C-alpha positions in Angstrom: -6.0 55.8 30.4 -8.8 55.4 28.1 -6.1 55.4 25.0 -4.0 52.7 26.6 -6.7 50.3 27.0 -7.8 50.7 23.4 -4.1 50.6 22.1 -3.6 47.5 24.3 -6.9 45.7 23.0 -5.8 46.7 19.4 -2.4 45.0 19.7 -4.1 42.0 21.3 -6.6 41.7 18.4 -4.0 42.4 16.0 -1.8 39.8 17.5 -4.4 37.1 17.5 -5.1 37.7 14.0 -1.4 37.1 12.9 -1.2 34.0 15.1 -4.6 32.6 13.3 -3.0 32.9 9.9 0.1 31.0 10.7 0.9 27.4 10.6 3.0 26.2 13.5 6.0 24.0 12.5 5.8 20.6 13.9 2.1 20.4 13.6 1.3 17.0 12.3 -0.9 16.8 9.2 -2.6 13.9 8.3 -2.6 11.9 4.8 -6.0 12.2 3.1 -6.9 9.0 1.0 -9.8 8.9 -0.9 -11.3 6.4 -3.7 -10.2 3.0 -4.6 -6.5 2.1 -4.2 -5.3 0.5 -7.4 -2.2 -0.8 -7.8 0.0 -2.2 -11.0 -0.3 -5.7 -9.9 -4.4 -5.4 -10.2 -4.0 -4.2 -13.7 -1.6 -6.7 -14.7 -4.2 -9.5 -13.6 -6.8 -8.4 -16.0 -7.5 -10.0 -19.2 -9.8 -9.2 -22.2 -13.0 -11.2 -21.7 -13.2 -11.3 -17.9 -16.6 -11.1 -16.6 -17.8 -8.3 -14.3 -17.6 -10.6 -11.4 -13.9 -11.5 -11.9 -13.2 -7.8 -12.6 -14.9 -6.9 -9.2 -12.9 -9.7 -7.2 -9.7 -8.4 -8.5 -10.3 -4.6 -8.4 -12.9 -4.3 -5.9 -16.3 -2.5 -6.0 -15.8 0.8 -8.6 -16.4 3.9 -7.0 -18.5 5.5 -10.0 -21.1 3.5 -12.2 -22.5 5.9 -14.4 -26.3 5.0 -15.1 -25.9 6.6 -18.8 -22.8 4.3 -19.4 -23.8 1.2 -17.7 -20.8 -0.7 -19.3 -18.2 1.3 -17.9 -16.6 1.3 -14.3 -14.3 4.0 -12.8 -12.0 3.9 -10.3 -10.6 6.9 -8.6 -8.0 7.1 -6.1 -6.4 10.4 -4.7 -3.9 11.2 -1.7 -3.1 14.3 -0.4 0.1 13.9 1.9 0.2 16.2 4.9 0.8 19.5 3.8 1.8 18.2 0.1 0.2 18.6 -3.3 -2.9 16.4 -3.9 -2.1 13.2 -6.4 -4.8 11.8 -8.3 -5.0 8.5 -10.4 -7.9 7.3 -12.6 -8.8 3.9 -14.3 -11.7 3.0 -16.4 -12.9 -0.6 -17.4 -15.2 -0.9 -20.1 -17.2 -4.0 -20.7 -19.2 -5.2 -23.7 -22.6 -6.1 -24.1 -22.2 -9.7 -23.0 -20.3 -8.2 -19.6 -17.0 -9.2 -20.6 -14.0 -7.1 -20.1 -13.1 -5.2 -23.3 -10.5 -2.3 -22.6 -9.4 0.0 -19.8 -8.0 3.4 -19.8 -6.6 5.6 -17.4 -3.1 6.0 -15.4 -2.4 2.5 -15.1 -1.7 0.5 -18.3 -0.6 -3.2 -18.5 2.8 -4.0 -18.7 5.6 -1.9 -16.9 4.9 -1.1 -13.2 6.1 2.1 -11.9 8.9 0.7 -9.9 10.5 -1.1 -13.0 10.2 2.1 -14.9 12.1 4.0 -12.3 14.4 1.4 -11.1 14.9 -0.7 -14.5 13.6 -3.7 -15.6 13.8 -6.8 -13.0 11.8 -9.8 -14.2 12.5 -11.8 -11.1 14.2 -14.6 -13.1 17.8 -14.0 -11.1 19.3 -17.5 -11.2 22.7 -17.9 -9.4 25.4 -19.9 -11.1 26.2 -23.0 -9.2 29.6 -23.1 -7.4 32.6 -24.2 -9.2 34.5 -27.4 -8.1 37.6 -24.9 -7.1 35.0 -22.5 -5.3 34.4 -23.0 -1.9 31.3 -21.7 -0.2 32.2 -18.8 2.2 32.0 -20.1 5.8 30.4 -18.1 8.4 32.6 -16.3 10.9 31.5 -17.6 14.3 30.3 -15.1 16.7 32.2 -13.7 19.7 32.0 -15.1 22.8 29.8 -13.0 25.1 28.3 -10.8 22.3 24.6 -10.5 21.4 24.9 -12.7 18.3 26.2 -15.2 20.4 23.4 -15.2 23.1 21.0 -15.2 20.4 22.4 -18.1 18.7 22.4 -20.2 22.1 18.9 -19.2 22.7 18.0 -20.6 19.2 20.1 -23.7 19.7 18.4 -24.2 23.3 14.9 -24.2 22.0 12.8 -27.2 22.7 10.1 -28.3 20.4 6.7 -28.7 21.8 4.2 -31.0 19.9 0.9 -29.1 19.2 -2.1 -30.6 21.2 -4.9 -31.7 18.3 -8.2 -31.7 19.8 -10.6 -34.6 19.9 -13.6 -34.7 17.5 -16.9 -34.1 18.6 -19.0 -37.3 19.0 -21.9 -36.3 16.3 -23.8 -39.7 16.7 -27.5 -39.5 18.3 -28.0 -41.3 21.6 
């Protein structure tokens, strides 16, 4: 009797230890973000000669301001997806004695964004050629009667415009 109690207790203890070390599948793990979010668009807006106020307006407050290097601001950002590997990005902005932007260093550089580097250069100057005289624009295919698209189109066509009321100005004259 004493041995079975000891055996049952030890199996329970070993089982609990084994479960404590397991991560259960399907358990949601949150993403952990720390620091300043810095995007390529922010970096592209920076220009040499900008003041500290202008840089702060674009980038936000720096995460680190070193007392020994007052002319350097550091922006750090780290992201650890739930259960994934931690990714870290760093940008240092350097000013001269006149509080003007001189240079920057780190993971972001002015120029090509990461999306453009992965997908190819797209400068946004896509111009469609005008339609030739022989070409006719494609006509829309009418929605089938009774379909969801037909119902939506009828709802849109039946919308009545309502004027927005404008409030009367307050009378500020003294009486």
